C-alpha positions as a Python dict, from the first residue, in 0.01 Angstrom:
ca = {
    (1, 'M'): (0, 0, 0),
    (2, 'D'): (283, 243, 85),
    (3, 'F'): (448, 181, -254),
    (4, 'T'): (117, 239, -435),
    (5, 'L'): (54, 562, -244),
    (6, 'S'): (406, 685, -318),
    (7, 'L'): (362, 609, -686),
    (8, 'R'): (25, 789, -694),
    (9, 'V'): (185, 1099, -541),
    (10, 'V'): (497, 1112, -758),
    (11, 'F'): (400, 966, -1095),
    (12, 'P'): (172, 1253, -1210),
    (13, 'L'): (448, 1503, -1126),
    (14, 'C'): (693, 1304, -1341),
    (15, 'V'): (448, 1290, -1631),
    (16, 'Y'): (375, 1664, -1634),
    (17, 'I'): (737, 1776, -1590),
    (18, 'G'): (858, 1519, -1843),
    (19, 'L'): (599, 1637, -2094),
    (20, 'G'): (728, 1991, -2054),
    (21, 'M'): (1086, 1880, -2113),
    (22, 'I'): (978, 1693, -2427),
    (23, 'A'): (786, 1998, -2548),
    (24, 'K'): (1097, 2209, -2498),
    (25, 'A'): (1321, 1962, -2682),
    (26, 'A'): (1070, 1945, -2970),
    (27, 'R'): (1043, 2326, -2972),
    (28, 'L'): (667, 2310, -2927),
    (29, 'I'): (677, 2581, -2658),
    (30, 'S'): (915, 2874, -2693),
    (31, 'P'): (1075, 3046, -2391),
    (32, 'Q'): (872, 3357, -2469),
    (33, 'A'): (544, 3163, -2476),
    (34, 'S'): (637, 2987, -2152),
    (35, 'A'): (711, 3319, -1981),
    (36, 'S'): (376, 3464, -2090),
    (37, 'M'): (185, 3154, -1980),
    (38, 'N'): (363, 3150, -1643),
    (39, 'R'): (271, 3514, -1593),
    (40, 'F'): (-93, 3435, -1671),
    (41, 'I'): (-96, 3140, -1432),
    (42, 'F'): (61, 3341, -1150),
    (43, 'R'): (-156, 3651, -1190),
    (44, 'A'): (-487, 3494, -1291),
    (45, 'L'): (-513, 3120, -1224),
    (46, 'F'): (-323, 3076, -896),
    (47, 'P'): (-543, 3342, -727),
    (48, 'L'): (-849, 3144, -841),
    (49, 'V'): (-702, 2829, -686),
    (50, 'M'): (-645, 3011, -357),
    (51, 'F'): (-994, 3163, -370),
    (52, 'E'): (-1169, 2831, -424),
    (53, 'N'): (-963, 2636, -169),
    (54, 'V'): (-988, 2894, 108),
    (55, 'M'): (-1358, 2957, 41),
    (56, 'R'): (-1418, 2585, 88),
    (57, 'A'): (-1182, 2555, 383),
    (58, 'G'): (-1456, 2583, 647),
    (59, 'E'): (-1322, 2429, 965),
    (60, 'A'): (-964, 2470, 843),
    (61, 'L'): (-980, 2838, 939),
    (62, 'R'): (-1036, 2728, 1297),
    (63, 'G'): (-900, 2461, 1530),
    (64, 'D'): (-636, 2237, 1374),
    (65, 'G'): (-592, 2464, 1071),
    (66, 'I'): (-486, 2761, 1284),
    (67, 'Y'): (-250, 2551, 1496),
    (68, 'T'): (-96, 2398, 1182),
    (69, 'M'): (-50, 2739, 1025),
    (70, 'W'): (127, 2887, 1327),
    (71, 'Y'): (340, 2578, 1370),
    (72, 'L'): (464, 2605, 1011),
    (73, 'V'): (536, 2978, 1049),
    (74, 'V'): (746, 2915, 1361),
    (75, 'A'): (918, 2603, 1224),
    (76, 'N'): (1013, 2769, 895),
    (77, 'T'): (1143, 3074, 1080),
    (78, 'V'): (1365, 2853, 1294),
    (79, 'V'): (1499, 2677, 982),
    (80, 'F'): (1564, 3016, 820),
    (81, 'L'): (1762, 3143, 1120),
    (82, 'L'): (1967, 2823, 1131),
    (83, 'L'): (2046, 2863, 761),
    (84, 'M'): (2160, 3223, 814),
    (85, 'L'): (2414, 3086, 1063),
    (86, 'L'): (2506, 2764, 882),
    (87, 'I'): (2548, 2857, 513),
    (88, 'P'): (2829, 3115, 566),
    (89, 'C'): (3037, 2835, 721),
    (90, 'F'): (3037, 2655, 384),
    (91, 'E'): (3031, 2942, 134),
    (92, 'K'): (3227, 3268, 150),
    (93, 'S'): (3061, 3460, -135),
    (94, 'K'): (2767, 3660, -1),
    (95, 'A'): (2586, 3651, -335),
    (96, 'R'): (2603, 3272, -338),
    (97, 'Q'): (2512, 3255, 32),
    (98, 'A'): (2191, 3443, -48),
    (99, 'S'): (2096, 3202, -328),
    (100, 'M'): (2173, 2900, -111),
    (101, 'I'): (1973, 3027, 189),
    (102, 'Q'): (1674, 3104, -29),
    (103, 'G'): (1703, 2773, -213),
    (104, 'A'): (1721, 2568, 107),
    (105, 'F'): (1432, 2753, 269),
    (106, 'R'): (1173, 2872, 17),
    (107, 'S'): (926, 2600, -86),
    (108, 'N'): (724, 2556, -404),
    (109, 'S'): (414, 2531, -189),
    (110, 'I'): (118, 2579, -419),
    (111, 'L'): (258, 2391, -719),
    (112, 'F'): (372, 2075, -538),
    (113, 'A'): (225, 2071, -187),
    (114, 'L'): (-145, 2101, -269),
    (115, 'P'): (-140, 1810, -519),
    (116, 'I'): (41, 1593, -261),
    (117, 'V'): (-225, 1668, 3),
    (118, 'T'): (-501, 1606, -251),
    (119, 'T'): (-358, 1267, -348),
    (120, 'I'): (-307, 1149, 11),
    (121, 'C'): (-611, 1301, 183),
    (122, 'G'): (-857, 1379, -98),
    (123, 'A'): (-958, 1712, -253),
    (124, 'E'): (-1208, 1777, 27),
    (125, 'N'): (-924, 1791, 284),
    (126, 'V'): (-694, 2041, 112),
    (127, 'G'): (-832, 2338, 308),
    (128, 'V'): (-575, 2324, 589),
    (129, 'A'): (-285, 2329, 343),
    (130, 'S'): (-446, 2611, 144),
    (131, 'V'): (-483, 2829, 451),
    (132, 'C'): (-122, 2758, 544),
    (133, 'V'): (-3, 2846, 192),
    (134, 'S'): (-188, 3179, 204),
    (135, 'V'): (16, 3272, 513),
    (136, 'L'): (348, 3104, 429),
    (137, 'V'): (383, 3262, 84),
    (138, 'P'): (407, 3621, 214),
    (139, 'W'): (615, 3505, 511),
    (140, 'Y'): (862, 3338, 273),
    (141, 'N'): (881, 3669, 87),
    (142, 'V'): (954, 3863, 406),
    (143, 'L'): (1234, 3632, 520),
    (144, 'C'): (1388, 3594, 174),
    (145, 'V'): (1397, 3971, 119),
    (146, 'I'): (1568, 4009, 457),
    (147, 'A'): (1827, 3745, 360),
    (148, 'L'): (1890, 3887, 13),
    (149, 'E'): (1918, 4247, 131),
    (150, 'T'): (2144, 4150, 420),
    (151, 'K'): (2380, 3952, 197),
    (152, 'R'): (2420, 4234, -52),
    (153, 'G'): (2474, 4488, 223),
    (154, 'G'): (2147, 4671, 175),
    (155, 'Y'): (1863, 4752, 410),
    (156, 'V'): (1509, 4622, 411),
    (157, 'N'): (1257, 4872, 271),
    (158, 'I'): (958, 4797, 494),
    (159, 'K'): (711, 5003, 289),
    (160, 'K'): (810, 4831, -36),
    (161, 'L'): (804, 4492, 133),
    (162, 'L'): (452, 4542, 272),
    (163, 'R'): (327, 4672, -62),
    (164, 'G'): (463, 4361, -233),
    (165, 'I'): (288, 4137, 20),
    (166, 'V'): (-57, 4297, 7),
    (167, 'T'): (-54, 4310, -374),
    (168, 'N'): (63, 3949, -417),
    (169, 'P'): (-199, 3773, -637),
    (170, 'L'): (-200, 3463, -414),
    (171, 'I'): (-271, 3674, -107),
    (172, 'L'): (-549, 3864, -283),
    (173, 'G'): (-709, 3537, -392),
    (174, 'A'): (-685, 3394, -40),
    (175, 'L'): (-834, 3710, 114),
    (176, 'A'): (-1122, 3703, -134),
    (177, 'G'): (-1188, 3338, -48),
    (178, 'A'): (-1176, 3413, 326),
    (179, 'A'): (-1419, 3702, 280),
    (180, 'A'): (-1660, 3480, 87),
    (181, 'L'): (-1637, 3216, 358),
    (182, 'V'): (-1695, 3461, 644),
    (183, 'L'): (-1987, 3631, 466),
    (184, 'G'): (-2143, 3297, 373),
    (185, 'I'): (-2131, 3370, 0),
    (186, 'R'): (-2208, 3074, -225),
    (187, 'L'): (-2132, 3100, -594),
    (188, 'P'): (-2410, 3001, -837),
    (189, 'E'): (-2354, 2691, -1046),
    (190, 'M'): (-2291, 2894, -1362),
    (191, 'L'): (-1984, 3046, -1186),
    (192, 'S'): (-1868, 2760, -963),
    (193, 'A'): (-1855, 2506, -1249),
    (194, 'P'): (-1614, 2702, -1475),
    (195, 'L'): (-1417, 2809, -1166),
    (196, 'H'): (-1362, 2448, -1067),
    (197, 'T'): (-1266, 2354, -1424),
    (198, 'L'): (-1011, 2636, -1440),
    (199, 'T'): (-854, 2548, -1105),
    (200, 'S'): (-830, 2179, -1202),
    (201, 'I'): (-602, 2257, -1499),
    (202, 'V'): (-363, 2485, -1309),
    (203, 'T'): (-133, 2222, -1157),
    (204, 'P'): (-81, 2013, -1475),
    (205, 'L'): (-23, 2325, -1686),
    (206, 'A'): (215, 2486, -1435),
    (207, 'L'): (418, 2164, -1398),
    (208, 'I'): (443, 2126, -1776),
    (209, 'L'): (578, 2481, -1799),
    (210, 'L'): (819, 2405, -1515),
    (211, 'G'): (955, 2120, -1728),
    (212, 'V'): (997, 2365, -2015),
    (213, 'D'): (1183, 2616, -1798),
    (214, 'L'): (1422, 2383, -1614),
    (215, 'Q'): (1784, 2490, -1669),
    (216, 'F'): (2063, 2272, -1533),
    (217, 'G'): (2356, 2494, -1636),
    (218, 'S'): (2701, 2412, -1501),
    (219, 'L'): (2602, 2158, -1237),
    (220, 'R'): (2950, 2008, -1219),
    (221, 'K'): (3107, 2336, -1103),
    (222, 'D'): (2854, 2392, -824),
    (223, 'W'): (2799, 2033, -712),
    (224, 'R'): (2906, 2098, -350),
    (225, 'Q'): (2662, 2385, -306),
    (226, 'L'): (2384, 2197, -484),
    (227, 'T'): (2438, 1884, -275),
    (228, 'L'): (2431, 2078, 52),
    (229, 'V'): (2117, 2275, -36),
    (230, 'T'): (1935, 1967, -165),
    (231, 'I'): (2013, 1762, 147),
    (232, 'I'): (1891, 2044, 371),
    (233, 'K'): (1581, 2123, 164),
    (234, 'L'): (1457, 1773, 90),
    (235, 'I'): (1590, 1563, 379),
    (236, 'L'): (1700, 1751, 691),
    (237, 'A'): (1430, 2021, 700),
    (238, 'P'): (1142, 1772, 650),
    (239, 'L'): (1296, 1541, 911),
    (240, 'L'): (1316, 1825, 1163),
    (241, 'I'): (977, 1983, 1093),
    (242, 'V'): (770, 1665, 1052),
    (243, 'G'): (947, 1493, 1343),
    (244, 'A'): (880, 1784, 1577),
    (245, 'A'): (517, 1803, 1459),
    (246, 'W'): (469, 1432, 1534),
    (247, 'L'): (612, 1476, 1883),
    (248, 'L'): (381, 1774, 1940),
    (249, 'G'): (78, 1560, 1860),
    (250, 'F'): (-12, 1657, 1503),
    (251, 'R'): (-189, 1375, 1320),
    (252, 'G'): (-408, 1315, 1015),
    (253, 'V'): (-469, 1596, 765),
    (254, 'P'): (-269, 1861, 960),
    (255, 'L'): (38, 1634, 971),
    (256, 'V'): (9, 1549, 601),
    (257, 'S'): (-23, 1921, 527),
    (258, 'I'): (291, 1994, 730),
    (259, 'F'): (477, 1719, 547),
    (260, 'A'): (362, 1837, 203),
    (261, 'L'): (459, 2197, 271),
    (262, 'C'): (814, 2115, 382),
    (263, 'C'): (915, 1823, 158),
    (264, 'V'): (874, 2007, -174),
    (265, 'P'): (1149, 2160, -393),
    (266, 'T'): (1259, 2522, -411),
    (267, 'A'): (1006, 2779, -532),
    (268, 'V'): (1025, 2889, -897),
    (269, 'S'): (1008, 3254, -791),
    (270, 'S'): (1341, 3220, -606),
    (271, 'Y'): (1526, 3238, -939),
    (272, 'T'): (1363, 3566, -1040),
    (273, 'M'): (1414, 3719, -698),
    (274, 'A'): (1781, 3619, -694),
    (275, 'L'): (1836, 3793, -1029),
    (276, 'E'): (1654, 4108, -920),
    (277, 'M'): (1824, 4144, -582),
    (278, 'G'): (2190, 4086, -659),
    (279, 'A'): (2227, 3722, -559),
    (280, 'D'): (2385, 3451, -777),
    (281, 'G'): (2113, 3396, -1036),
    (282, 'T'): (2292, 3109, -1209),
    (283, 'L'): (2326, 2914, -885),
    (284, 'A'): (1965, 2993, -793),
    (285, 'G'): (1845, 2847, -1124),
    (286, 'E'): (2057, 2535, -1075),
    (287, 'I'): (1917, 2489, -722),
    (288, 'L'): (1564, 2517, -859),
    (289, 'A'): (1630, 2256, -1127),
    (290, 'F'): (1826, 2017, -905),
    (291, 'T'): (1582, 2019, -610),
    (292, 'T'): (1287, 1979, -847),
    (293, 'V'): (1431, 1666, -1008),
    (294, 'C'): (1562, 1520, -681),
    (295, 'S'): (1228, 1583, -506),
    (296, 'I'): (1063, 1326, -730),
    (297, 'V'): (1283, 1064, -563),
    (298, 'T'): (1280, 1205, -209),
    (299, 'V'): (902, 1259, -198),
    (300, 'F'): (853, 899, -313),
    (301, 'I'): (1085, 775, -37),
    (302, 'W'): (928, 999, 229),
    (303, 'V'): (573, 890, 143),
    (304, 'S'): (675, 523, 138),
    (305, 'L'): (856, 550, 473),
    (306, 'L'): (593, 755, 656),
    (307, 'S'): (301, 543, 530),
    (308, 'K'): (486, 225, 631),
    (309, 'L'): (538, 371, 979),
    (310, 'G'): (167, 454, 1000),
    (311, 'V'): (218, 830, 1005),
    (312, 'F'): (-39, 876, 725),
    (313, 'A'): (-294, 647, 887),
    (314, 'F'): (-637, 809, 936),
}
């Protein structure tokens, strides 16, 4: 059963990413088209996903959902602070330190985590993870801006940072969903049906485009940095965060949500942010590609191990 569950979680990711890589090799999707489609997904479709998931969250906004959300905020902050102390011991260049810290910390939450929760727990139980994503995404931005500014010797512009958070499309979608939930708004069938259809295509399309955009660059030159970041991101951080959550009594959907949100690869947006804020963009892109590919193996192993140990038992 654990092998079957692992395969169900990982195989669709492999298919979508592999299809994107084939499309790139066959020149069916140009880099320009991919960039435009990614922009559309981020600004239009991801907010719809957040809106629908949070609107349907119900009990996730209370009880276990709130505890899970705050646990993840605290746990990720602790990991971030440890990275700020640890990474400089292995890398002297501040620009590369910034890319490594961001790569080892910032998770591709919405693109990978929500499908994992859906596969393990069912689509009706994704509310807890969605609420957590709506809080973790801006918190990732806050901590990563602090790291990037610190490493390039700058200062954090609080006003600009807050403006970026409140105008983030994912946050706006989550807030709209929360408002609809609080006000008891129910969409008519003529709106809810196309909304659900649109949100159901987001993950496959985004993963296909991720396969198109993967760039492996000069992996041989940076193998030490890539190995360190990948071990931290996909093995040590999940071990620490999920292990502590288990000891604190998290079980069922909240524990699966915690696992899904910390076992995933580096966020796609980390590459763009590294370029824009003076970090090592080449290394950031390599970290994105390497953790994405390696996560297919590590997620499979994690799901197999945790299901065998009964951690995913309901």
